[in-house]
Structure formats: structure tokens, C-alpha cells
N, C-alpha and C positions, 0 to 999 in steps of 0.2 A: 697792416696793409694801409697804404696812404691813398686817400681819395683826393683828386684834383678836379675841381669844377671850373670849367673855362667857358666864357660866354662873351657875346657882344654886349657892351654896356654893363650895367649893374645887376643883370639877371642872376648871375651866379651868387652874388652876395645875398640877394633877397631870397633865393631858393634855400640857401643854407639857413638863413634866419627863420624861415617858415618851417623847415624840417626840424630845426632844433626846438621850436615851440612844441612840436609833437613828440619827438624822440629824446629830447634833452641834449645837452652840450655834447658835441662830438670831438673826439681826438683824431689826430692825423688827417685833418682836412685842410686843404688850401684852396684859395680862390684866385682865379686869374680873370681880370677884366680887360677886354680889348676895347679901348675907348676911342672915340672919334679923333682923328688926327694922328693916331699912333701908327708907327711903321712896323713892318714885319720884324726888323731887327730887335725892336723893343719888346715885341710879343715873345720872340724866341728867348730873349734874356729873362723875361718873367718865368717862362717854363723852366729854364735852366736853374733859376734860383729855387724853384719848388722841388726839383727832382733830386732823388738820391739814387744813383745808378745801381746800388746794391739792394735797395728795398723794392718790394712789389708796389706798383702804383697803378691805380685805375683812373684814367682820365675820362671824364664825362664832359662832352661839349654840347652846346645848344643846338647847332644846326649842322647836319651832314653836308660837307662840301664848303662850309664857311671857313674863314681864315683861322679861327681857333682850332677847328677840327683838322684842317690841313696841316698846321704846325704840329698838333698833337699826334696825328697819324705818322708823320715823319719821324717823330721821336720814338713812338711805339715800335715802328718797323726796325729801328736800330737798337732797341733795348729789349732783351728777352724777359725782363721783369716788369714790363709795362704793357697795358692794353688800353685801347681807346674805343669808346662807344659814343654815339651821338643821339640827340633827341632828349636832352635833359628836361625833366619835369619834376614836380613835387612828388607824385606817386613813385616815380623811378628812384628818386633820392631816398625816400622813406624805405623802399625795398632794399636799396644798397645798404643803408645803415643797419637795418634789421638783419639782413643776411650775413653781413660781414662779422656779426657777433657769434655766428655759429663756429664751433670749434673746428679747426683744421680745414676750413673752406679755402680752397686755392683761388687765386685771382681768376684763373680760367673758368673754374666752376661758378664763381660769382658772376662773371660776365655772361656765361651761358644761361644762368638762371634769370638774370635781368632781361636778356634778349628774349627768352622764352615767355617771361611774365609780361613783357611790354604790350602784348596784344590786349591785356586786361586794363590798361591805364586809361583808355578812352572808351567811354560807354555812353549809351543813349538811354534815357529813361523810357522812351517808347519801345526800344528793343527789350529792356528788362520787363516792361509791362506785358509785352507780347509773350515773352517766355513764361511769365507767371500764369497768364491766361491759358496757354497751350498745355501747361503742366496740369491745370485743373481739369482739363478734358480727359 
């Protein structure tokens, strides 16, 4: 399963670098950077160069409704082997890398688990402290 990380600027590259510090070098990962001054045609070309229509691809973008997401969503809607999710973060990427190692996990199951787990990616220490205190009662 191929993972494509698309973002505004160099966020995708740095997220991959950080994730690989923790999980090790990853195979089947591509980065798409939407840089200032670039037009939509160039961005679509970058996606085309990364895509293999016969292979399952999970596209992760930085911002829902942003240009990389909009292009990726258009591709995913026309390709049954491709899914797109938005909201890229380091915890999400670590989750993706670990989950895709599971035998026989489908792209749909991977996306479903990422979406389900995503509520755990942003936490407050005050919330955790409160939960610890209430458990002691």
C-alpha cells in the first residue's frame, strides 16, 4: 500500500523525516509539496507522477478543503484503489506506518482506524490530570 503525503510547503517532507526518526525508514511513501507560485496544473502533475492506478494508495493531506486536499479528493473519487484523508500530523503518520504493517489490512480498514483514532491525537495535560484525579476517587 502506497502512502502519499501532500501539504502546503515542506510540511509533508518534515513529517516524514520526523516519523522515520521514530519508526525507521518507510517504503512506498511519496511526498507532494505545494509550493508558493505553483499552479493547479503543476500540482495535478505531481500527483499523477506518484500514482499507480492499480495499487492501493492512501493520500494524506494537511488541510481539509485546501488545494492539495481538493486535488487528492478529485483523484480518489475517480480511483477505486485510492482514499484521501485530511489533517496530517505526526501522531497520525505514526499510526498509519504502524497499522499498515498489519497483515491483510485493507486501505479502507486503515483509513477507518485512522479516522477512529484521530480523536486521541490532540490531548490536554489538564484533561489527563483531571481524569487521573477522578479515577482516584
